[in-house]
Structures are given as structure tokens and as C-alpha cells.
RODREN-947374 format. One record per residue: residue in one letter; x, y, z of N, C-alpha, C in turn; residue number from 1. Coordinates in steps of 0.001 Angstrom, whole numbers. Example, Ala and Ser with C-alpha at 12.3 -4.5 7.8 and 13.67 -1.06 7.14 Angstrom:
 rest     npx     npy     npz    capx    capy    capz     cpx     cpy     cpz  nr
    A   13190   -5690    7800   12300   -4500    7800   13200   -3300    7800   1
    S   12850   -2250    7080   13670   -1060    7140   12900      30    7870   2
This chain:
 rest     npx     npy     npz    capx    capy    capz     cpx     cpy     cpz  nr
    M  110131  108112  103391  111043  108386  104483  111317  109875  104549   1
    G  111383  110406  105730  111678  111818  105881  110698  112473  106818   2
    G  111026  113693  107259  110147  114404  108172  110194  113808  109562   3
    T  109161  114075  110353  109089  113558  111712  108612  112116  111683   4
    V  109280  111243  112402  108941  109827  112426  108743  109393  113856   5
    Q  107983  108306  114038  107762  107807  115385  109037  107197  115956   6
    R  109767  106526  115126  111046  105964  115545  111930  105860  114312   7
    P  113238  105855  114481  114120  105694  113315  113973  104304  112714   8
    L  114135  104214  111415  114160  102920  110746  115507  102243  111015   9
    L  115464  100971  111332  116666  100220  111665  117279   99667  110384  10
    A  118509  100098  110089  119165   99739  108832  120607   99306  109074  11
    P  120827   98189  109783  122200   97734  110011  122856   97327  108696  12
    L  124147   97586  108568  124853   97304  107316  125338   95857  107311  13
    V  124382   94959  107094  124662   93524  107091  124391   92980  105697  14
    S  125378   93082  104834  125282   92536  103488  126339   91452  103312  15
    A  127594   91840  103168  128663   90858  102980  128773   89905  104164  16
    V  128479   90410  105361  128586   89561  106546  127574   88419  106511  17
    A  126494   88563  105732  125508   87493  105630  126117   86227  105038  18
    G  127142   86389  104208  127790   85230  103608  128498   84354  104618  19
    E  128936   84954  105714  129628   84179  106743  128710   83119  107342  20
    L  127413   83407  107353  126465   82447  107901  126392   81191  107039  21
    Q  126842   81302  105784  126875   80158  104882  128296   79645  104676  22
    G  129226   80183  105452  130612   79754  105339  131300   80212  104077  23
    L  130832   81327  103496  131383   81821  102240  132270   83038  102467  24
    Q  133355   83116  101693  134189   84307  101708  133444   85447  101007  25
    P  133726   86703  101397  132962   87831  100833  132922   87877   99316  26
    E  134064   87696   98648  134054   87814   97183  133178   86738   96560  27
    E  133293   85510   97018  132467   84430   96479  130989   84721   96694  28
    F  130658   85174   97876  129264   85463   98214  128716   86612   97384  29
    L  129490   87671   97248  129021   88878   96580  128971   88755   95058  30
    R  129436   87649   94533  129348   87401   93090  128273   86364   92749  31
    D  127504   85952   93740  126472   84929   93531  125104   85533   93840  32
    T  124353   85847   92802  123071   86544   92982  122115   85767   93869  33
    T  121985   84488   93632  121012   83693   94385  121369   83623   95857  34
    K  122621   83316   96159  123036   83231   97562  122935   84598   98240  35
    L  123306   85632   97520  123269   86988   98066  121840   87395   98424  36
    S  120926   87261   97489  119558   87718   97733  118858   86852   98777  37
    N  119039   85546   98731  118371   84672   99702  118898   84882  101113  38
    A  120211   85029  101241  120796   85200  102576  120391   86532  103193  39
    I  120368   87583  102388  119985   88897  102915  118500   88915  103273  40
    R  117674   88264  102465  116252   88143  102814  116088   87449  104168  41
    D  116751   86322  104333  116618   85564  105572  117139   86343  106768  42
    L  118243   87059  106573  118833   87811  107675  117953   88997  108059  43
    A  117391   89682  107072  116498   90816  107360  115303   90359  108180  44
    R  114755   89210  107832  113612   88687  108573  114027   88230  109968  45
    S  115168   87556  110053  115615   87034  111339  115923   88150  112331  46
    L  116534   89220  111844  116920   90327  112715  115780   91322  112928  47
    N  114696   91159  112170  113526   92037  112291  113911   93503  112086  48
    V  114541   93774  110946  114979   95134  110632  114048   95749  109598  49
    D  114151   97056  109439  113295   97788  108509  113891   97891  107113  50
    V  115215   97752  107019  115925   97956  105752  116828   96759  105475  51
    A  116717   96188  104293  117608   95119  103841  118657   95736  102919  52
    V  119916   95455  103196  121018   96076  102463  121592   95082  101457  53
    A  121341   95328  100182  121844   94432   99141  123346   94598   98930  54
    E  123851   95800   99170  125277   96083   98968  125634   97353   99704  55
    F  126838   97388  100259  127315   98627  100864  128848   98634  100886  56
    G  129421   99659  100265  130844   99930  100406  131797   98951   99756  57
    T  131328   98171   98759  132216   97194   98123  132806   97692   96809  58
    L  132505   98941   96435  133006   99530   95191  132526   98768   93955  59
    W  131310   98186   94042  130802   97409   92902  130720   98247   91634  60
    D  130294   99519   91797  130131  100382   90629  131476  100790   90056  61
    A  132428  101122   90937  133771  101482   90461  134432  100292   89776  62
    E  134219   99097   90320  134755   97885   89693  134146   97699   88301  63
    A  132822   97894   88191  132158   97769   86898  132649   98821   85910  64
    M  133120   99964   86427  133664  101016   85574  135100  100739   85139  65
    G  135710   99679   85699  137056   99316   85295  138109   99392   86380  66
    L  137724   99718   87625  138694   99781   88712  139060   98367   89155  67
    P  140346   97990   89108  140733   96664   89612  140698   96645   91135  68
    L  140204   95541   91695  140104   95391   93141  140929   94202   93607  69
    D  141494   94337   94792  142258   93267   95419  141467   92747   96614  70
    W  141057   91480   96554  140267   90855   97613  141130   90019   98566  71
    T  142421   89943   98313  143255   89014   99087  143435   89457  100537  72
    G  143229   90722  100813  143403   91221  102174  142153   91132  103020  73
    G  141112   90498  102500  139863   90407  103254  138865   91444  102786  74
    F  138000   91844  103702  136928   92777  103356  137121   94081  104121  75
    P  136839   95233  103501  136404   95419  102110  137565   95289  101138  76
    P  137278   95057   99853  138360   94962   98865  139055   96313   98709  77
    E  140338   96240   98364  141123   97465   98196  141356   97752   96709  78
    P  141362   99007   96313  141701   99342   94926  143095   98832   94582  79
    D  143233   98269   93399  144521   97743   92938  144905   98430   91638  80
    G  144837   99725   91674  145086  100533   90489  144181  101748   90536  81
    E  144001  102384   89397  143158  103574   89328  141960  103347   88431  82
    L  140912  104114   88697  139734  104110   87843  140130  104673   86488  83
    P  139874  103941   85390  140281  104448   84066  139450  105655   83653  84
    V  140053  106485   82838  139350  107638   82277  139532  107600   80762  85
    P  138438  107459   80001  137046  107354   80472  136761  105973   81056  86
    P  135850  105901   82006  135504  104611   82598  134558  103811   81709  87
    V  134429  102525   82013  133426  101694   81336  132051  102266   81655  88
    S  131191  102369   80659  129888  103015   80869  128740  102031   81069  89
    D  128912  100777   80657  127822   99803   80728  127874   99040   82051  90
    L  127442   99693   83125  127531   99083   84448  126613   97876   84588  91
    A  125517   97859   83848  124550   96773   83968  125099   95448   83478  92
    N  126182   95493   82701  126723   94257   82128  128212   94088   82406  93
    S  128720   94793   83407  130147   94740   83717  130368   94384   85179  94
    G  131440   93644   85447  131814   93334   86821  130677   92718   87608  95
    R  130468   93264   88825  129376   92783   89677  128077   93562   89463  96
    G  128066   94441   88458  126856   95193   88187  125621   94320   88042  97
    P  125661   93271   87179  124476   92424   87023  124057   91727   88319  98
    V  125027   91377   89165  124722   90691   90428  123968   91627   91372  99
    V  124488   92824   91557  123866   93782   92472  122465   94154   92001 100
    I  122326   94435   90721  121036   94867   90182  120000   93757   90307 101
    E  120382   92530   89955  119433   91428   90045  119115   91090   91497 102
    A  120095   91214   92387  119835   90974   93814  118801   91961   94345 103
    V  118892   93216   93926  117898   94214   94333  116511   93829   93823 104
    R  116436   93434   92557  115140   93023   91990  114533   91874   92789 105
    R  115341   90883   93077  114825   89714   93790  114415   90073   95216 106
    L  115232   90861   95885  114890   91247   97249  113607   92061   97289 107
    S  113433   92939   96314  112208   93735   96260  110995   92832   96124 108
    S  111122   91762   95344  110027   90813   95168  109841   89938   96400 109
    L  110949   89483   96990  110875   88576   98127  110358   89244   99392 110
    L  110721   90521   99581  110395   91205  100831  109145   92070  100737 111
    G  108753   92430   99521  107532   93213   99358  107612   94579  100019 112
    E  106490   95023  100560  106391   96359  101130  106917   96435  102565 113
    R  107081   95295  103202  107396   95317  104640  108803   95810  104933 114
    V  109743   95509  104055  111143   95866  104272  111639   96697  103090 115
    I  112330   97787  103374  112905   98653  102347  114203   98037  101838 116
    V  114345   97951  100536  115564   97413   99936  116518   98569   99624 117
    S  117763   98420  100059  118744   99491   99868  120020   98952   99230 118
    A  120791   99859   98661  122100   99528   98096  122922  100808   98050 119
    G  124233  100640   97943  125116  101799   97953  125763  102068   96606 120
    V  126155  103319   96413  126986  103710   95276  128184  104478   95823 121
    T  129262  104438   95083  130464  105170   95481  130266  106648   95200 122
    G  130541  107480   96198  130325  108909   96051  131286  109556   95074 123
    P  130930  110731   94547  131758  111379   93525  133125  111814   94018 124
    V  133236  112210   95276  134547  112610   95790  135474  111401   95856 125
    R  134919  110290   96308  135725  109069   96371  136088  108570   94975 126
    L  135147  108655   94041  135450  108264   92665  136568  109119   92081 127
    S  136527  110406   92377  137579  111305   91899  138944  110862   92411 128
    R  139002  110511   93683  140278  110064   94251  140718  108723   93675 129
    L  139748  107848   93422  140078  106546   92831  140602  106695   91406 130
    S  140272  107817   90753  140777  108075   89397  142157  108724   89431 131
    G  142689  108919   90624  143958  109618   90742  143841  111095   90468 132
    G  142639  111618   90599  142412  113037   90330  142201  113352   88869 133
    N  142139  112330   88022  141922  112564   86591  140475  112932   86281 134
    L  139593  112667   87230  138215  113144   87171  137992  114057   88363 135
    S  137360  115175   88163  136982  115998   89308  135753  115381   89958 136
    A  135470  115775   91187  134279  115265   91872  133019  115649   91115 137
    V  132985  116857   90582  131803  117296   89827  131639  116449   88566 138
    E  132744  116158   87880  132671  115305   86694  132213  113899   87049 139
    A  132609  113424   88225  132261  112069   88638  130785  111912   88989 140
    V  130075  113010   89164  128644  112940   89486  127878  112201   88390 141
    D  128286  112367   87137  127611  111648   86052  127727  110138   86227 142
    L  128854  109670   86743  129042  108240   86991  128125  107775   88119 143
    V  128009  108603   89144  127100  108293   90248  125673  108185   89735 144
    M  125281  109104   88879  123928  109094   88332  123647  107805   87573 145
    S  124626  107308   86824  124430  106069   86067  124126  104906   86996 146
    A  124888  104792   88093  124664  103709   89044  123339  103877   89775 147
    V  123016  105107   90131  121764  105389   90841  120555  105001   89999 148
    R  120570  105353   88741  119421  105041   87882  119203  103537   87761 149
    L  120286  102787   87627  120165  101330   87539  119549  100768   88814 150
    L  119991  101253   89954  119452  100753   91220  117986  101147   91390 151
    C  117653  102371   91037  116258  102821   91159  115346  102001   90264 152
    E  115766  101760   89027  114946  100990   88095  114775   99548   88562 153
    A  115738   99039   89333  115654   97671   89846  114763   97571   91077 154
    G  114433   98717   91685  113534   98703   92832  114129   99157   94148 155
    T  115343   99684   94132  115953  100174   95363  115196  101393   95880 156
    K  114855  101401   97160  114109  102512   97741  114950  103358   98701 157
    L  116156  102918   98977  117095  103713   99773  118465  103525   99159 158
    I  119071  104617   98729  120389  104544   98101  121392  105327   98932 159
    W  122426  104606   99364  123519  105225  100113  124555  105758   99126 160
    V  124905  107020   99226  126045  107571   98501  127195  107589   99514 161
    V  128157  106708   99307  129175  106423  100318  130432  107252  100059 162
    E  130777  108095  101029  131946  108962  100911  132901  108751  102080 163
    D  134140  109195  101886  135150  109199  102940  135048  110500  103734 164
    P  135665  110547  104924  135573  111772  105732  136157  113018  105062 165
    E  137212  112844  104240  137836  114015  103623  136853  114709  102694 166
    P  136563  115985  102927  135506  116680  102166  135974  117103  100780 167
    P  135036  117504   99925  135394  117990   98584  136077  119345   98651 168
    E  136841  119639   97612  137528  120932   97553  136561  122061   97222 169
    E  135501  121753   96479  134514  122765   96100  133130  122292   96543 170
    P  132827  122459   97823  131584  121881   98361  130320  122416   97721 171
    E  130259  123716   97466  129042  124273   96887  128827  123756   95470 172
    A  129910  123664   94684  129793  123157   93319  129344  121700   93326 173
    L  129870  120925   94259  129471  119521   94346  128003  119411   94754 174
    A  127590  120198   95739  126196  120168   96178  125256  120483   95013 175
    D  125607  121484   94211  124784  121833   93057  124747  120685   92038 176
    A  125910  120074   91804  125982  118998   90816  125190  117775   91246 177
    M  125063  117558   92560  124367  116381   93064  122848  116544   93098 178
    V  122351  117742   92888  120893  117962   92948  120136  117008   92028 179
    P  120545  116841   90747  119803  115908   89885  119834  114462   90372 180
    V  120898  114076   91066  120982  112711   91604  119918  112507   92668 181
    W  119855  113428   93618  118843  113324   94678  117441  113415   94096 182
    Q  117262  114263   93102  115945  114392   92472  115550  113110   91751 183
    S  116510  112466   91125  116233  111224   90421  115788  110134   91392 184
    I  116452  110035   92530  116057  109047   93547  114639  109338   94026 185
    A  114345  110612   94267  113008  110991   94720  111958  110699   93652 186
    F  112314  110879   92379  111390  110599   91288  110932  109140   91316 187
    Y  111835  108256   91685  111513  106832   91793  110930  106487   93165 188
    Q  110532  107507   93899  109915  107352   95222  110867  106684   96214 189
    G  112138  107012   96079  113144  106502   96997  113726  107621   97843 190
    T  114641  107242   98698  115335  108192   99573  116832  108071   99356 191
    G  117494  109208   99241  118941  109237   99132  119568  109544  100477 192
    A  120693  108898  100763  121405  109117  102022  122881  109323  101731 193
    L  123420  110441  102187  124855  110692  102090  125501  110111  103335 194
    H  126280  109059  103175  126859  108330  104297  128347  108661  104394 195
    V  128746  109286  105497  130146  109638  105718  130577  109052  107062 196
    A  131483  108087  107031  131974  107474  108259  133053  108352  108893 197
    G  133240  108185  110196  134274  108943  110883  133882  110388  111103 198
    S  134873  111237  111259  134626  112652  111508  134126  113322  110239 199
    A  132854  113694  110226  132209  114181  109002  131952  115680  109005 200
    D  132479  116406  109990  132185  117840  110064  132679  118613  108853 201
    G  133681  118082  108151  134169  118750  106955  133143  118811  105841 202
    W  132101  117984  105953  131038  117972  104948  129939  118986  105248 203
    E  130089  119745  106316  129035  120688  106686  128754  121720  105595 204
    P  129763  122229  104857  129441  123160  103768  128576  122533  102682 205
    V  128739  121235  102434  127890  120549  101461  126467  120464  101997 206
    V  126353  120067  103264  125040  119937  103903  124331  121282  103934 207
    S  125087  122345  104176  124498  123679  104272  123867  124137  102966 208
    S  124302  123530  101850  123744  123902  100548  122389  123268  100296 209
    G  121974  122392  101199  120651  121789  101102  120601  120636  100118 210
    G  119416  120058   99985  119221  118932   99078  118252  117931   99664 211
    R  117649  117138   98790  116647  116161   99230  117333  114836   99542 212
    Y  118021  114785  100657  118684  113567  101088  118878  113606  102592 213
    L  119228  112449  103143  119530  112346  104567  121037  112317  104759 214
    M  121550  113145  105646  122949  113066  106027  123069  112013  107121 215
    C  123941  111013  106905  124157  109951  107897  125571  110087  108444 216
    F  125698  110257  109756  126986  110564  110368  127014  110056  111805 217
    D  128215  110060  112376  128407  109659  113770  128545  110919  114621 218
    P  127559  111240  115447  127607  112494  116208  128700  112537  117261 219
    E  129186  111378  117679  130229  111359  118707  131534  111963  118191 220
    V  131787  111832  116891  133033  112366  116318  132756  113500  115332 221
    S  131502  113914  115234  131110  115014  114339  130258  116009  115110 222
    P  130856  116714  116075  130060  117600  116931  129399  118746  116177 223
    G  130021  119196  115077  129422  120281  114306  128093  119864  113695 224
    L  128082  118685  113070  126842  118188  112486  125835  117830  113575 225
    A  126331  117319  114701  125422  117000  115814  124707  118251  116288 226
    G  125432  119358  116383  124815  120614  116792  123828  121119  115767 227
    R  124183  120961  114498  123293  121427  113428  121973  120673  113457 228
    Y  122040  119349  113548  120821  118541  113485  120145  118394  114846 229
    G  120766  118954  115872  120127  118921  117183  118901  119811  117267 230
    T  118781  120735  116318  117671  121693  116370  116723  121614  115179 231
    S  117157  121011  114071  116269  120980  112904  116731  119925  111916 232
    G  115809  119540  111030  116135  118676  109911  116081  117194  110212 233
    G  115757  116402  109169  115823  114958  109284  117236  114483  108974 234
    F  117637  113382  109575  119012  112893  109430  119055  111416  109768 235
    G  120227  110815  109517  120475  109445  109919  121724  109381  110775 236
    L  121787  108401  111657  122965  108208  112493  123724  106978  112011 237
    A  125018  107141  111750  125889  106062  111288  126866  105727  112408 238
    L  126534  104703  113180  127238  104439  114434  128127  103201  114353 239
    P  129266  103214  115034  130098  102016  115112  129435  100958  115983 240
    P  129840   99692  115850  129261   98649  116696  129487   98949  118179 241
    G  128578   98493  119003  128670   98742  120436  127542   99615  120924 242
    Q  127555   99909  122195  126496  100728  122784  126605  102177  122307 243
    P  125504  102784  121874  125534  104173  121415  125965  105129  122523 244
    G  126675  106185  122139  127096  107194  123097  125983  108182  123412 245
    E  126293  109099  124285  125279  110065  124732  124787  110964  123602 246
    A  125703  111405  122752  125293  112283  121650  124346  111556  120702 247
    A  124629  110292  120441  123774  109510  119551  122391  109305  120164 248
    R  122354  108988  121448  121069  108785  122113  120238  110071  122117 249
    A  120911  111195  122348  120192  112464  122386  119570  112789  121029 250
    L  120339  112597  119953  119811  112898  118625  118755  111880  118190 251
    A  118957  110625  118557  118002  109585  118162  116632  109811  118778 252
    S  116606  110507  119903  115342  110711  120615  114619  111986  120216 253
    T  115150  112734  119223  114546  114018  118852  113248  113870  118065 254
    G  113018  112672  117482  111867  112505  116607  112171  112884  115175 255
    R  113391  113396  114904  113791  113749  113540  114818  112789  112971 256
    C  115266  111834  113778  116204  110828  113291  115424  109813  112453 257
    V  115763  109696  111191  115022  108847  110261  115635  107455  110153 258
    L  116963  107371  110235  117665  106103  110066  118656  105862  111186 259
    L  118718  104618  111650  119793  104159  112525  120585  103122  111755 260
    T  121840  103422  111461  122652  102512  110676  124055  102433  111262 261
    N  124926  101691  110601  126307  101545  111064  127229  102461  110280 262
    D  128425  102637  110814  129383  103493  110124  130078  102765  108971 263
    A  129941  101442  108908  130532  100655  107826  129862   99289  107796 264
    E  130014   98586  106673  129569   97203  106589  130208   96401  107725 265
    L  129430   95519  108332  129890   94807  109520  130798   93622  109222 266
    A  130899   93214  107956  131799   92118  107608  133238   92489  107964 267
    G  133921   91587  108614  135300   91840  109020  135412   92639  110292 268
    V  134279   93115  110817  134259   93911  112046  133539   93167  113158 269
    V  132425   92552  112812  131606   91816  113773  131433   90385  113264 270
    A  131652   89419  114105  131446   88024  113723  129965   87765  113503 271
    A  129664   86885  112561  128268   86591  112246  127489   86162  113482 272
    R  128145   85435  114379  127445   84952  115585  127042   86095  116510 273
    D  127652   87277  116333  127361   88414  117203  126426   89435  116557 274
    L  125878   89103  115405  125053   90079  114698  123822   90493  115493 275
    R  123162   89538  116096  121941   89872  116825  122247   90844  117971 276
    K  123324   90592  118679  123725   91480  119774  124094   92863  119257 277
    T  124765   92908  118110  125179   94189  117534  123975   94995  117069 278
    V  123010   94333  116452  121799   95022  115999  120973   95488  117190 279
    S  120940   94705  118238  120206   95107  119457  120817   96362  120063 280
    A  122153   96456  120030  122822   97654  120556  122455   98867  119715 281
    L  122399   98700  118397  122009   99810  117524  120582  100233  117813 282
    R  119723   99266  117991  118320   99546  118286  118162  100292  119619 283
    S  119066  100038  120544  118953  100621  121883  119171  102125  121909 284
    A  119602  102712  120794  119819  104163  120748  118539  104929  121040 285
    V  117388  104309  120797  116125  105017  121022  115363  104463  122219 286
    R  115994  103691  123041  115311  103156  124221  115593  104014  125435 287
């Protein structure tokens, strides 16, 4: 993935929402490896997408590190405390770590070369905030690396680093610290994507420092990044459900847009019965 492409790869964020098709609540679904991998396989094939999303934005890695989560309010789960310092280090055997990793392995086997298997990790800035500031964003990069390596070894070929709109306090230092993470993903022949929902222009200093990853953003609310990528570079568009706006259509048609995705997991936002219509709207950005 990367460089000039004939069309963007379609990567709707349909992971937890797949459980609704089986009448399952998100937490129950996301803790069951077999149901998770089979449902996502079936949905990827049914929707005819390029990327199957094993996990996105559920804080699985932070939970495995010891962050308590509250699922009673629906999806996504909310933090119910702070990330401990030092955090739990054995992500492969803690929390939902084994579920996510095994789901990636199974999806990679079930889908083969035709569909790219992806999963998300919590970004270092968000991890820092979840720790109550007891970890700096730069310090949290080591935690991101641990989760990334597990996903890469399991067969993930696209890894989302999921961040909030609020930018880091030291963007250049963070960009430098993240270089080994992006390099590690590339070593496993994968692609890294920095996914920032909402107004992402505050991340422009990080983007300006370069790196081997795709910036995924919503150009309608991030005019600075839209202007930057309007003339050069590969990127991804992270769009809300509904018909794409003019800025999104313009960027999607440049030939440099690599990914078309959503600004968040669709569970709790779009009903399962409307998934096909929602994915068709995302696809229409390049028509």
C-alpha cells in the first residue's frame, strides 16, 4: 500500500457492529474469537471490501495493560479508572489480547491474499492521557510498539494507530519516537495508518516531521491537512457516515488517496441493517 493507486482501498470500520448481525452485544462479541473472526470474514465478503477490520478503537491493548473499562454505557467502552504505571506487559495473555491476536491469525488464514487484515492500537498520546499523565506520550510509544509487534506477528497488514484530535505537546519528539514503530510495521510488509477523528489540523506538526505511514483524516473539518495533501503525498480519508463532502471527493480523486475509511467504528452509530448503504456511500467518494 502506498504511492499512486488506481483507486483507494475500501476499509469501512465494521468490526464490533458485525456482532449485531448475530444479535450479540459488543462486549460479548468482542470476547469470542470464533464469532468475531467468522462474522468479520462473512461481512468483508458480503460487503466486497478490500480491508477486514479485526478491531478498531475498543482500547483492547490498554485494557490488557490494566486499564479498567466500563461497557454498561454501550459502545465504545469508557475508561473506568487510569492506566496503571507500570502497565501490564504481557499483552498476549491479558484481557482481550489473546482474542484480538487469534482473530487476526484466523482472518489472515480465512481471507488469504484477497482481503487485507487490519487492527488498531491505542496511540501514545491517548495512552498518556489514559494514564492521567503519569506516562508521557514519548514514554508510551514503547507500549504501542509491544501491541504493534504482536499484531504484525499474527499477520496484520494494516495497523491503525488511533488518536484523539487533541495533538501532542511535543510533536517533533513524538514523531521521532514513533519512527521505529512505523519501521517495524514496514518490516513485516504492512502499512501503518495514523487515524485521527474530528478536526485533525493540530497534528500537522507531527505529519510535517515525516514517516512511513498514512495520515487518515476528515478533510471537511481539517482544511489544513486537506490543503497539504491536495498537492502531494499518499493519505487516507476518515469520513463520517453519509454522503462524502466536496473536499473528500476532491482528495479521493487525486490518485494519491490510498484508503477510504470511517472516522470511527460504526457500532452504535449505524444500524447493522444499514451497513450496505453506509459502505456504498463511502465508496461513492471516488465516483
